N, C-alpha and C positions, 0 to 999 in steps of 0.2 A: 637042716638042724639051725644054720647061720640065719635062715631066713625066720624061723620061729622066735630066735633070740633078738633080732632085730626089731621084729614086731612088738615083741614084749618090752623092750625098752623104748619104743615110740609109743606105745600105750602108757607106759609109766610116765614119760615127759608130759604126754597130753594131762594125764590125769593130776601132776603137778601144777601144769599151767592152769588147769581149770580150777582145782583148789586155791592157788594163789589168787585167783580173779574174784573168787567167792570171798575170801578173805578182805579183799580189797573192798568190795562193796559192804560186806559187813561193817568195817570201819568207817565207810563214808556214812552208811545209814546210822550209825550211833553218834555220829559227829552232828549230822543233821538233827536227830532226836535232842542231843544235848543244847545245841543252838535253839531249837524251839523251846525248850524249857527255858533257857534263859529270856527269850521273848517274852514268854508268858509271863515270870516274874516281873520284868521290867513293865509289862502292860497292867499287870496287878500294882505295884508301886506308882504308877504314874495314875491310875484311878484313884488311889488312896489320895493322892497329892491334889489331884484335881476336885475330888469331893470336899477337900479342906478348904479349898478355894471361895467355895459357893458359899 
Protein backbone atom coordinates (compact mmCIF):
# COMPACT_ATOMS: atom_id res chain seq x y z
CA UNK A 1 0.00 0.00 0.00
CA UNK A 2 2.74 2.54 0.78
CA UNK A 3 4.18 1.89 -2.69
CA UNK A 4 0.84 2.72 -4.26
CA UNK A 5 0.58 6.00 -2.33
CA UNK A 6 4.18 6.81 -3.22
CA UNK A 7 3.46 6.17 -6.91
CA UNK A 8 0.31 8.30 -6.79
CA UNK A 9 2.19 11.16 -5.15
CA UNK A 10 4.99 10.92 -7.72
CA UNK A 11 2.46 10.89 -10.59
CA UNK A 12 0.77 13.98 -9.17
CA UNK A 13 4.10 15.79 -8.80
CA UNK A 14 5.02 14.95 -12.40
CA UNK A 15 1.61 16.17 -13.59
CA UNK A 16 2.05 19.46 -11.72
CA UNK A 17 5.52 19.94 -13.19
CA UNK A 18 4.21 19.22 -16.69
CA UNK A 19 1.29 21.63 -16.23
CA UNK A 20 3.65 24.34 -14.95
CA UNK A 21 5.91 23.85 -17.97
CA UNK A 22 2.89 24.13 -20.28
CA UNK A 23 1.82 27.37 -18.58
CA UNK A 24 5.31 28.83 -18.97
CA UNK A 25 5.24 27.96 -22.67
CA UNK A 26 1.79 29.54 -23.11
CA UNK A 27 3.02 32.69 -21.39
CA UNK A 28 6.09 32.86 -23.63
CA UNK A 29 3.99 32.35 -26.74
CA UNK A 30 1.56 35.09 -25.75
CA UNK A 31 4.49 37.45 -25.15
CA UNK A 32 5.90 36.63 -28.59
CA UNK A 33 2.50 37.21 -30.22
CA UNK A 34 2.14 40.54 -28.43
CA UNK A 35 5.64 41.59 -29.51
CA UNK A 36 4.89 40.54 -33.08
CA UNK A 37 1.75 42.70 -33.11
CA UNK A 38 3.77 45.65 -31.80
CA UNK A 39 6.32 45.15 -34.57
CA UNK A 40 3.56 44.96 -37.17
CA UNK A 41 2.07 48.23 -35.91
CA UNK A 42 5.50 49.90 -35.89
CA UNK A 43 6.11 48.71 -39.46
CA UNK A 44 2.74 50.12 -40.50
CA UNK A 45 3.58 53.50 -38.93
CA UNK A 46 6.99 53.49 -40.60
CA UNK A 47 5.49 52.61 -43.98
CA UNK A 48 3.01 55.49 -43.65
CA UNK A 49 5.74 57.92 -42.58
CA UNK A 50 7.98 56.89 -45.46
CA UNK A 51 5.17 57.20 -48.00
CA UNK A 52 4.62 60.77 -46.85
CA UNK A 53 8.30 61.53 -47.43
CA UNK A 54 8.10 60.69 -51.12
